[in-house]
MARGUZA-313883 format. One line per 4 residues: for each residue x, y, z of N, C-alpha, C. Coordinates in pm, 1 decimal, padded with zeros to 6 digits. Layout:
BEGIN
X:Y:Z:X:Y:Z:X:Y:Z; ...
***
This chain:
BEGIN
-01734.4:00730.1:-02188.3:-01640.6:00598.9:-02154.3:-01585.7:00574.6:-02017.0; -01589.8:00537.4:-01977.3:-01558.5:00501.9:-01830.8:-01389.1:00493.9:-01820.9; -01328.9:00578.7:-01690.1:-01174.7:00526.9:-01717.3:-01185.3:00407.5:-01595.7; -01123.3:00349.9:-01713.2:-01041.9:00194.3:-01646.3:-00897.9:00212.0:-01552.5
-00886.0:00140.3:-01462.4:-00719.8:00153.5:-01453.1:-00697.1:00006.7:-01424.5; -00588.0:-00013.3:-01523.5:-00530.9:-00131.4:-01528.0:-00385.7:-00239.5:-01491.7; -00342.9:-00070.9:-01394.6:-00192.6:-00143.5:-01350.1:-00227.4:-00074.6:-01182.6; -00283.9:-00095.5:-01080.5:-00338.5:-00092.5:-00983.2:-00189.8:-00090.1:-00822.0
-00166.9:-00042.4:-00790.4:-00069.9:-00046.6:-00741.2:-00100.5:-00017.9:-00541.1; -00100.7:-00086.4:-00468.6:-00156.2:-00004.6:-00316.0:00012.3:-00081.2:-00236.4; 00037.4:00032.1:-00155.9:00128.1:00010.8:-00088.0:00064.9:-00020.8:00071.6; 00099.5:-00130.5:00140.1:00066.6:-00174.7:00242.7:00202.3:-00209.9:00403.5
00125.2:-00106.3:00467.4:00246.3:-00164.5:00583.4:00219.8:-00199.6:00706.8; 00132.1:-00316.9:00660.0:00024.5:-00358.5:00802.6:-00070.8:-00251.4:00915.4; -00094.3:-00179.3:00844.3:-00173.0:-00073.2:00917.6:-00342.4:-00099.1:00874.0; -00389.5:-00083.1:00967.5:-00551.8:-00047.0:00928.7:-00577.4:-00026.4:00831.4
-00561.5:00162.5:00840.2:-00559.9:00195.8:00698.8:-00575.5:00119.3:00544.5; -00391.5:00081.1:00550.5:-00360.3:-00035.7:00451.6:-00457.4:-00131.6:00409.4; -00478.8:-00193.5:00502.6:-00572.4:-00322.7:00484.8:-00764.8:-00244.8:00419.0; -00776.8:-00156.5:00451.0:-00845.9:-00076.7:00400.5:-00854.1:-00056.6:00225.3
-00698.7:00007.9:00255.3:-00683.0:00054.5:00074.9:-00667.5:-00044.5:-00001.4; -00656.0:-00176.3:00007.6:-00617.9:-00269.6:-00044.2:-00723.1:-00347.3:-00039.0; -00851.1:-00372.4:00021.9:-00957.5:-00395.8:00012.2:-01116.2:-00338.7:-00051.9; -01022.6:-00220.7:-00102.9:-01089.8:-00123.1:-00172.6:-01067.1:-00134.4:-00320.9
-00921.1:-00169.3:-00320.4:-00826.9:-00222.0:-00431.1:-00875.2:-00277.0:-00496.4; -00939.2:-00433.1:-00401.0:-00952.1:-00509.7:-00516.6:-01064.5:-00494.2:-00596.6; -01190.1:-00448.3:-00533.4:-01280.1:-00390.1:-00587.2:-01301.5:-00311.4:-00742.5; -01153.5:-00229.8:-00699.0:-01119.2:-00183.1:-00817.9:-01106.6:-00267.8:-00962.9
-00991.3:-00338.2:-00891.2:-00932.6:-00452.2:-00975.8:-01044.6:-00521.8:-01042.6; -01119.2:-00581.8:-01011.9:-01259.4:-00648.0:-01060.2:-01316.1:-00553.3:-01116.8; -01361.5:-00450.1:-01050.5:-01488.2:-00362.1:-01194.0:-01367.6:-00325.4:-01330.1; -01265.8:-00343.4:-01333.6:-01141.6:-00333.2:-01452.1:-01159.0:-00375.3:-01542.2
-01175.3:-00561.5:-01491.4:-01204.0:-00649.3:-01591.1:-01099.0:-00737.1:-01536.4; -01055.7:-00835.2:-01605.9:-01023.4:-00973.9:-01607.9:-00857.8:-00913.2:-01598.0; -00816.1:-00879.4:-01653.7:-00681.6:-00772.7:-01742.5:-00561.1:-00717.6:-01628.0; -00695.8:-00662.4:-01572.8:-00666.8:-00553.5:-01458.8:-00552.7:-00637.6:-01326.5
-00445.6:-00544.1:-01330.6:-00377.0:-00588.3:-01276.0:-00335.9:-00550.1:-01094.6; -00364.9:-00608.9:-00999.9:-00327.6:-00595.3:-00859.4:-00204.5:-00578.8:-00820.6; -00106.2:-00508.3:-00757.2:00020.1:-00505.1:-00715.8:00018.9:-00458.7:-00601.7; 00065.4:-00532.5:-00462.6:00097.9:-00510.9:-00374.7:00208.4:-00465.4:-00314.2
00241.6:-00350.3:-00237.4:00388.9:-00316.6:-00282.0:00426.2:-00275.0:-00048.8; 00538.1:-00349.1:-00047.9:00560.5:-00337.9:00143.9:00709.1:-00266.5:00102.7; 00744.7:-00163.1:00156.2:00829.9:-00119.7:00162.2:00932.6:-00089.1:00317.5; 01076.6:-00159.4:00328.0:01099.2:-00212.4:00455.8:01198.0:-00023.0:00455.6
01166.2:00035.1:00500.1:01243.3:00168.3:00541.4:01364.9:00132.2:00606.0; 01460.2:00119.0:00517.3:01629.0:00034.6:00589.4:01685.1:00158.2:00664.8; 01650.1:00312.7:00642.2:01700.0:00394.6:00702.5:01655.2:00347.7:00858.9; 01568.2:00326.1:00909.1:01514.9:00275.2:01042.8:01622.1:00206.6:01092.7
01681.7:00118.3:01011.1:01808.0:00073.4:01092.2:01907.8:00100.8:01069.2; 01935.5:00222.6:01011.6:02080.0:00276.2:01019.9:02142.8:00363.2:01162.7; 01999.2:00375.2:01265.3:02085.9:00415.2:01363.9:02124.4:00330.7:01480.3; 02050.4:00165.7:01466.1:02096.6:00077.0:01567.2:02231.4:00056.8:01552.4
02292.8:00070.4:01648.9:02464.6:00072.1:01696.2:02483.5:-00116.7:01635.7; 02390.8:-00206.2:01701.8:02367.5:-00335.2:01639.7:02323.9:-00412.6:01544.5; 02334.0:-00317.7:01470.8:02315.6:-00400.3:01334.1:02338.2:-00509.3:01268.0; 02225.7:-00589.6:01250.9:02273.4:-00720.5:01168.8:02133.0:-00739.8:01081.6
02161.7:-00810.7:00955.9:02085.8:-00835.1:00855.1:01969.9:-00965.0:00950.3; 01966.4:-00969.9:01049.3:01858.0:-01094.1:01112.5:01711.2:-00985.9:01094.7; 01767.8:-00869.7:01155.3:01644.4:-00762.3:01163.9:01597.0:-00791.5:01004.5; 01633.5:-00703.2:00925.3:01596.0:-00689.8:00765.3:01482.9:-00822.9:00773.3
01572.3:-00946.9:00784.5:01511.0:-01062.5:00739.6:01398.0:-01082.6:00802.4; 01377.9:-01035.0:00941.8:01262.1:-01050.6:01024.1:01112.7:-00981.3:01002.5; 01174.7:-00872.4:00972.7:01061.1:-00736.2:00898.3:01043.9:-00814.5:00783.0; 01111.3:-00867.6:00678.5:01054.7:-00920.0:00564.9:00987.4:-01034.2:00537.6
01002.8:-01123.4:00662.6:00927.3:-01254.4:00699.4:00776.3:-01223.0:00720.0; 00782.7:-01130.1:00821.8:00662.7:-01098.3:00845.4:00543.6:-01012.1:00790.0; 00641.0:-00938.0:00651.5:00547.0:-00872.4:00541.4:00553.4:-00993.6:00445.3; 00590.8:-01072.4:00439.9:00586.8:-01206.4:00323.5:00414.4:-01252.9:00396.2
00435.9:-01279.7:00504.6:00317.5:-01304.6:00570.6:00163.8:-01310.0:00501.7; 00183.1:-01152.8:00559.3:00057.8:-01075.1:00545.3:00041.3:-01047.0:00405.4; 00165.9:-00996.2:00314.5:00089.0:-01027.1:00190.5:00115.6:-01176.2:00118.7; 00099.9:-01267.9:00149.4:00052.7:-01389.4:00142.9:-00090.1:-01393.9:00082.0
-00118.7:-01325.8:00240.7:-00262.7:-01351.7:00301.0:-00378.4:-01266.2:00211.2; -00300.7:-01163.5:00215.6:-00362.4:-01013.4:00102.9:-00396.4:-01126.7:00002.5; -00303.3:-01162.8:-00078.5:-00303.0:-01194.4:-00234.7:-00365.4:-01348.1:-00257.5; -00379.5:-01452.6:-00133.8:-00510.3:-01496.8:-00135.0:-00621.4:-01464.2:-00123.3
-00655.8:-01345.4:-00049.2:-00779.6:-01291.0:-00053.3:-00834.5:-01239.5:-00184.9; -00778.2:-01183.4:-00258.8:-00746.2:-01107.0:-00321.3:-00822.7:-01244.4:-00476.8; -00775.3:-01325.0:-00491.4:-00750.0:-01449.2:-00599.8:-00915.1:-01485.0:-00518.5; -00904.7:-01485.3:-00403.0:-01035.4:-01507.7:-00336.3:-01170.5:-01470.6:-00430.9
-01155.6:-01324.2:-00437.4:-01233.5:-01277.0:-00459.0:-01257.7:-01220.3:-00616.6; -01135.4:-01297.3:-00692.1:-01190.8:-01317.5:-00844.7:-01129.4:-01236.7:-00867.6; -01017.1:-01172.6:-00850.9:-00836.0:-01079.6:-00895.1:-00790.8:-01188.1:-00966.1; -00772.7:-01208.1:-01075.2:-00690.0:-01301.9:-01139.2:-00568.0:-01313.8:-01129.6
-00534.5:-01145.8:-01168.5:-00383.3:-01076.3:-01180.2:-00338.9:-01025.4:-01051.8; -00274.2:-01074.0:-00967.7:-00265.1:-01023.9:-00803.3:-00096.6:-01053.9:-00801.0; -00035.5:-00945.9:-00736.8:00110.7:-01055.3:-00746.1:00178.5:-00900.6:-00604.9; 00307.8:-00931.6:-00541.0:00325.7:-00807.5:-00451.2:00504.4:-00790.5:-00434.5
00516.7:-00690.3:-00411.6:00680.0:-00704.8:-00445.9:00748.2:-00633.0:-00286.5; 00828.3:-00654.0:-00273.6:00901.3:-00625.1:-00138.6:01024.6:-00538.5:-00160.7; 01028.0:-00412.9:-00164.8:01132.0:-00344.6:-00207.2:01243.7:-00273.5:-00036.2; 01318.7:-00257.9:-00046.1:01384.2:-00109.4:00030.3:01468.4:-00057.4:-00017.1
01420.4:00070.0:00106.1:01498.8:00151.1:00119.4:01399.1:00324.5:00163.7; 01375.2:00418.0:00080.7:01287.0:00516.5:00156.2:01152.5:00484.9:00088.2; 01031.1:00493.3:00174.7:00922.7:00439.0:00090.9:00907.0:00551.2:00042.5; 00918.5:00695.9:00067.9:00803.2:00814.8:-00021.9:00875.6:00763.2:-00180.0
00965.7:00791.2:-00242.3:01003.6:00750.7:-00341.2:01009.5:00657.8:-00410.6; 01011.9:00531.1:-00295.6:00994.1:00366.5:-00422.6:00834.9:00391.9:-00438.9; 00712.2:00470.5:-00374.7:00588.6:00432.5:-00360.3:00531.0:00530.9:-00509.0; 00632.7:00713.0:-00482.1:00543.6:00779.4:-00545.8:00596.0:00734.9:-00685.1
00751.0:00704.1:-00721.7:00809.4:00721.9:-00829.4:00868.7:00568.8:-00903.2; 00939.3:00497.1:-00832.0:00992.4:00409.0:-00890.3:00940.1:00287.1:-00905.0; 00816.8:00247.2:-00822.2:00778.1:00087.2:-00855.2:00647.5:00126.7:-00941.5; 00573.3:00223.3:-00960.6:00487.6:00241.9:-01031.3:00584.0:00305.2:-01225.7
00655.0:00347.3:-01188.1:00742.4:00370.7:-01302.4:00741.9:00175.4:-01387.1; 00819.9:00180.3:-01329.3:00889.2:00020.3:-01337.0:00761.6:-00124.0:-01380.2; 00590.9:-00083.0:-01339.7:00525.2:-00132.3:-01353.4:00430.4:-00050.6:-01432.7; 00413.5:00020.8:-01464.4:00339.0:00134.6:-01581.2:00208.7:00173.2:-01480.0
00214.7:00164.4:-01365.8:00109.9:00211.1:-01291.3:-00031.0:00321.3:-01330.3; -00128.9:00252.2:-01356.5:-00184.8:00427.8:-01346.1:-00297.9:00464.9:-01230.2; -00297.9:00367.9:-01136.2:-00329.8:00372.7:-01045.5:-00288.8:00383.0:-00904.9; -00231.8:00486.2:-00795.3:-00199.7:00413.3:-00681.8:-00334.2:00484.9:-00571.6
-00357.7:00331.0:-00490.5:-00468.7:00341.3:-00371.6:-00376.0:00310.0:-00241.4; -00355.9:00449.9:-00179.1:-00325.3:00433.6:-00047.1:-00401.8:00477.8:00059.5; -00331.2:00425.0:00146.9:-00466.7:00447.9:00299.1:-00404.0:00584.9:00363.8; -00504.3:00625.6:00437.2:-00505.5:00789.1:00480.7:-00400.1:00770.6:00597.5
-00321.6:00847.7:00586.0:-00217.1:00868.7:00690.2:-00255.8:00841.4:00843.8; -00167.3:00778.5:00887.9:-00194.8:00715.4:01061.5:-00132.8:00874.4:01136.7; -00085.7:00945.1:01112.0:00030.7:00972.5:01165.0:-00068.4:01118.4:01244.4; 00032.7:01137.8:01354.7:-00066.4:01284.2:01356.8:-00035.0:01422.3:01366.7
-00022.0:01504.2:01377.7:-00028.8:01646.4:01323.0:00120.7:01651.5:01398.5; 00192.9:01627.4:01491.7:00286.9:01656.6:01517.8:00406.7:01513.5:01453.0; 00387.0:01409.4:01422.9:00449.3:01385.3:01383.4:00465.6:01399.9:01233.2; 00295.3:01432.6:01156.4:00358.6:01430.7:01015.7:00424.2:01614.9:01005.6
00434.0:01674.7:01114.7:00529.9:01781.2:01089.0:00715.6:01741.4:01059.9; 00705.4:01684.5:01173.1:00870.0:01633.6:01213.8:00883.4:01518.4:01125.1; 00819.4:01447.0:01071.5:00874.8:01350.7:00939.8:00820.8:01313.5:00813.8; 00710.8:01401.7:00808.4:00642.4:01375.1:00673.2:00537.3:01290.4:00645.7
00449.4:01277.9:00576.1:00314.1:01184.0:00586.6:00412.2:01123.8:00417.9; 00396.3:00984.4:00439.3:00413.9:00898.3:00306.8:00324.8:00902.8:00184.9; 00154.2:00906.1:00308.0:00035.2:00947.2:00194.2:00082.4:01123.2:00114.1; 00096.1:01167.3:00206.4:00074.8:01328.7:00141.4:00225.8:01334.0:00026.1
00337.3:01281.9:00033.6:00421.1:01303.2:-00066.3:00406.0:01239.8:-00164.9; 00266.9:01079.3:-00178.4:00208.8:01035.5:-00308.8:00178.8:01121.5:-00328.7; 00085.7:01201.5:-00319.2:-00055.0:01257.3:-00364.7:00017.5:01349.0:-00432.2; 00143.9:01433.0:-00379.1:00222.9:01521.4:-00432.4:00318.0:01517.1:-00567.4
00394.6:01402.9:-00558.8:00491.3:01363.1:-00672.9:00461.9:01273.4:-00681.7; 00376.4:01141.8:-00729.0:00325.6:01041.1:-00809.4:00308.8:01071.3:-00962.7; 00390.1:00952.4:-01020.6:00383.0:00978.1:-01194.1:00208.7:00922.0:-01253.5; 00139.7:00915.0:-01127.7:00037.5:00853.0:-01160.6:-00103.7:00927.2:-01085.5
-00247.7:00884.6:-01136.3:-00351.2:00864.3:-01022.9:-00342.4:00849.2:-00878.9; -00380.3:00840.1:-00787.0:-00364.7:00869.5:-00659.8:-00500.3:00846.3:-00596.7; -00564.2:00724.5:-00553.6:-00645.8:00777.0:-00448.9:-00668.6:00728.9:-00335.8; -00690.6:00804.9:-00252.8:-00663.5:00769.6:-00038.8:-00752.5:00753.0:-00041.8
-00753.3:00640.4:00035.4:-00869.6:00536.9:00058.5:-00880.1:00595.5:00239.1; -00995.3:00720.7:00261.3:-01068.5:00740.8:00394.8:-01179.7:00691.1:00473.1; -01226.2:00637.5:00355.2:-01362.3:00585.8:00434.4:-01369.2:00373.8:00435.1; -01437.4:00319.2:00501.5:-01395.8:00176.3:00534.7:-01521.6:00131.9:00442.3
-01532.4:00031.3:00407.2:-01581.3:-00057.8:00301.9:-01702.5:-00031.3:00288.9; -01785.9:00019.8:00353.1:-01926.0:00113.2:00380.9:-01958.1:00250.3:00274.4; -01810.1:00264.2:00286.8:-01813.2:00458.6:00286.3:-01810.5:00559.2:00369.6; -01826.8:00455.4:00458.9:-01803.8:00538.5:00586.8:-01701.4:00636.7:00639.5
-01704.8:00752.8:00646.5:-01568.8:00833.7:00695.1:-01499.9:00681.7:00872.0; -01366.1:00691.4:00822.2:-01324.8:00592.5:00946.7:-01264.5:00694.3:01051.4; -01374.4:00598.4:01179.2:-01340.3:00700.6:01253.9:-01242.5:00641.3:01405.1; -01223.2:00501.2:01405.2:-01174.0:00399.8:01423.4:-01106.7:00333.4:01340.1
-00957.2:00311.7:01279.5:-00959.2:00239.2:01175.8:-00963.7:00042.7:01221.5; -00884.0:00048.9:01354.7:-00891.5:-00103.3:01435.4:-01020.8:-00159.5:01418.9; -01145.6:-00069.4:01437.5:-01271.3:-00140.8:01473.1:-01325.6:-00161.7:01320.9; -01277.7:00005.1:01226.0:-01336.8:-00054.9:01100.1:-01274.1:-00182.2:01045.7
-01207.0:-00222.8:01026.9:-01134.3:-00301.7:00974.6:-01190.2:-00483.9:00988.1; -01244.2:-00469.2:01098.2:-01273.3:-00643.1:01135.7:-01386.9:-00643.3:01060.1; -01463.2:-00572.9:00954.8:-01547.0:-00605.2:00862.3:-01541.4:-00653.5:00833.7
***
């Protein structure tokens, strides 16, 4: 019997890698039947705003509004492709634990589909990769998307994403 995934979580951050993960997740949700749930997640890293001396809530609201517009487009795409149960949430806090543990536990996720890191080696050493953390600590299966929609290795995500 083939493995089926009924509760698929896709973290999206506006990157080309995340969009490819989303598009592949749509295909996985369709293959797993009409009752498969596709949940998109955007995490606003509030720690990024802590060092700004003139912090005000309008900055967080602006980031949230931008995320909502992107997520609305993704949901429309998923529904056009035949995914009936597609939704999103926007969370605030530390992306690593929210993506790896908090939201998967809350929604009963059985699969996280996440884009490969967009960080270079120095950035990974200094701040760590969310993708790397999720693959090590997630409470469910994790699929890291490293190829385009034609299963070719991504060399330039911005160009590949246009297909």
